[in-house]
N, C-alpha and C positions, 0 to 999 in steps of 0.2 A: 604436458597439458594442464591448464588451470583446474583447480578442484572445484567442483560444484558443492557448496556447503548445503544448499537446498535444492531439491528437485521435486517439482510438482508435476504429477502425471495424471492426466484425465480427471481432474478433481471435479466432483459434483456435489452440490448441496441444494436440496429441494425443501420447500415448506408447503404443508398441506394447508390451504386457505379456504376450503369449502368442500362440499360433497363432490368427490371426483375432480377436484381442481387442485392441481399441483403447480406451485410457483417455482420455476427453474431459475433460482437466483444465481447459481454457478453451474455452468453446463459444459463439462469436458474442457477444462482449462489446464494448460500445460506450460511450464517455463522452468528455467534454471537460474540460479544466482550463484556467481562465483564468490569465493571467500574474499572478504575486504571490498566487495563491490556493492553498487546500489541499483536496484531495478525500480524504475518508476512505473506505477500502474495508474493509468488515467482513463477517463471516460465521464459521461454525463452522470448526474445524480440518479441512483436507482439501477446502475448497470451491473452491480454485483462486486464492486471493488472491496468494500468493507467486509462483505461476507467472505471473500477470498481470504482476507487477512485473519479474520476470526476463525476460519475453519483450519487454516494452516497452523495456528497456534492452539487448536483444539478447544476453543471456546464453544464451537459448534462441532458436532460429529459429522464426518463426511458421509455422503450417500453413495460415493463411488470414487474410484481412483486412489492415488497414493500421495502422501506428503513424506518425502525421504529427507531426513536431516542427518547429515554425516552417514548416509546409507541406511539409516534405521527408519522404519515407517512409524511416524508419530502416532497414528491412530491404532496401532497394534501394541502400544506400550501398556504394561499393567500399571496399577496405581503407584507403586513404589518407583518404577522406572519413569512415570510421567512426572512425579514430583521432582526427580532429579533432572529431568529434561527442562522443566521450567526455569532452571538456572541458566540454561544455554540460550533460551528464547524468551524475549519479553516484548511488551507492546506499550507504545505511547498512544493514548487515546485522543480522540478528536476534540472533545469538550473539556477544557481544563477546569470548568466550573462544576461539571457533574461527575467527573472521574476521581475527585478527591473527597474523602470522608470529612464532612464539616465538623464532626465531633472529636476529631483527633488533631493533634498538634502536627506541624510539618515534620518534626523530628520522628514522631511515631509513624507517620505515613511512609517516610523514606526508609525507616528502619525495620518495617514489617518484614521484608524479604530476608533481612539479616537474622531475624528471630526464627522464621519458618525454617530456614535452611541451616540454622545454628552455625553461623559463620564467624561469630565473635565469642571468645571464651570468657571475657570479663566485661563488666558494665562500662568500664573506662574505654575499652577497645571499641565497644558498641558506639558509645557517644562520639569518640574521635573519628570513627568511620563516617558517621552521619555528618559531622562537621566537614570532613574531607569531600563528601559527595556534594554537599551544598556549595562549597566553594568551587568545585569542579564545573558547576553549571552557572556560575556567576552570582550566586547568593552568598550570604555570610552566615557564620555560626549563630549570630544572634537571632536569625530567622527561625531556628529549630523550635523555639518555644512559642511561635505564633500559630494562629489557625488560618486555614485557607482563606476565609472571608476577608482577611486583612491584606491580601495580595492583589495585584493586578492580574489580568489575564495572562500577560507574558510571564510574569513571575510564577504563576500557578503552573504554567506549562513547563517551566524550568524544574519545578518540584516533581512533576510527572516524569521528566527525563531523569532526574536524580534517582527516583524510585526504581526505574527501569534499569539503571546502571548498578544498583546496589548489589546485585547477585553476580556481577561480572559476566554478563551474557555475551555470546558470540554474534547473535542475530537479534535484530529489532524490527518489529513491524511498526512503522510510523503511519497511523491511520488518520489522515487529514490533520496531521499534527499542528498545522499553522492556520487552518481555514477559519477558526473562531477568533483569531487574533487580529488586532489592527495592523494595517499594511506597514506602518512604521516599525512594528515589533516583529513582523514575519521574517525580514532579512536577518535580524539578530538571531532568532531561533535557528534558521537555516544555517547560518554561519557557525553557530555553536554545534550543530549536528555534524557539519563537515569536520570541524576541529576534533570533535570526540571520535569520529570515524578514523581519522589519521592517527590519533594518539593511542586509541585503544583497539585498533584493527577490527573495527566492527563491520558487520554486513547489514544492509538495510533492504527492506521492502518499503518503498515510499509511495504511499497511496495519496493521490491528490487530484484536484480538478484544475489547479493553477498550472497551466502548461509552462509558464516561464520559470517557475520554481522547479519544476521537474526537469526542465532542460539544464538548469544550473546544477543540480545535485546528483542526477542520475547518470550512470554509465550506459545502461540499456533502458529501453522504454517499451512497455506493452500497452496497447489500446484495447479497452473492452467496450463491447456493446451488447446489451441485453444478455448478460451472463456469458458471453463468448469473447475470447481474445481474437480480434480481427486483424491485428498487425503488431509485429514486435521486431525490433532491430536495435542496433547500436543507437544511442540517443542522437548524436550528430547526423547520422544517416537518415533516421526517421524524420527529424525536423526539417532537413534540407531537401530530402526526396521523398515525401510521403507518397504512398501508392494507393492505399484503400480510400475510396470515395469518402467514407465516414471520417477518416483521419484528416484528409484534405479540408473537409468542411469544418472539422473541429479546430484545426490550426488557423483557418481563415476567420473564425469567429473570435479568436483571442486578440484582444487589443494590443496595439504596438505603441511604444513610447514616442517614436518619431512620427509626427503629424504628417509630414510630406510623404513618408513611406506608406503610412496608413491610408492616405487619400489615393495614392497611385496604384496600390496593389489590387490584384483582381479579387473580387468578392465571389465566394462560392456559398450560396445559401442552400440549406437543407430544408426541403418542404415536407409536408405530411406529418402524421402523428407517429409517435414511437409505438411499435407493436406491443401487445401484451405478453409478458413473460409467463403467463399462466397457460399451461398445456400448449406450448408453441409447436407449430408444425416444422417438420425437418427440412426447412428451406433456408435460404439466406435471410437473416432476420433484418437486414438493412434494405431488402429489396423494395419495400413499400415506400421508401424515402429516396431511393437511389436514382439519379437521372439517367444512368447507363443500364438499368436492369433490363434483362432479356427474359423470355419465357423460361430458359433454363434456370435462372436464379430463383424462380418461384416454383420450381419443381424439385430441385436437389440442393442440399446444403454443401457449400464449398468447404474444403479442408484447409487448414492452415499449412501452406507449403512454402519452402524456400525458393524465392525467385532470384536468388543471386546475392552474394555478399552477406550471408547469414541474415537476410531480410525476409521475414516471413509474412505472408499475406493470405487472408481467406477471402479471395475474390476471383471469380471467373474471368472478369475483364482483364485483370492484371496477369493472371496465370496463362490465359490463352491469347493475350495481345489484341483485343478487339480495337 
């Protein structure tokens, strides 16, 4: 059997936003990622994707559930163990303009992890490692002495990738790593991530709302809605035979490059307003927008169940064959 490098079990992250008001940003999310594979996590803005990534890497403390990395619970590690753990798991942030310290040179930014974990014995080894990392992501050693404001968005994101690679991680959370970039640059960064994965045997959690990019890079895909995973399957399976009404609507809303296909395909429009994630009721959170909703959907919350071929769906209509 393939080894699961990361196992997320019933993960919860809540935020107090007012008196007796709790925002359920991540509410009982579970998935596994095999070593060397990529899981794409998609959904509308505000559905909890980024919070999942930040809670996995422990930038946020979990309010419930487990994050098992190589069998160890990330949120149970002590300070010394957590420092060592950060060598194995890194994050590429969404905004390449805000995630780099403008007061530091690119060399200092990329080399920070090398210093923290004492991975180089001499100054020369430290400098050569920085040059090697920059060249790995398509930059040159001359760039090491420059500051972030001297680079384009795509170049800054390459610096962010080099920083993540500096400590030789096994797992990387790519948090909307291309969404702030020009379309012409996005494909370059995606191809770089694919090349690095093959070369360094990396495992990714790829968080995005661009479905075409997710389809290109991911082995498996999970769809989130209001803090819940509503569908997950192998990427080809999910894109070719989506089952949850939300996933179907999400895919229908994605633009297609072929104008003839775009004009001929069936349109599935989602109506209604997104429900509030504050103190949500234990019912199907998509029920208010779903054209197939029945009274049962507004009385009980469907569980994520395997409906065949490792295709998991949280929907009574699919599970019961309405």
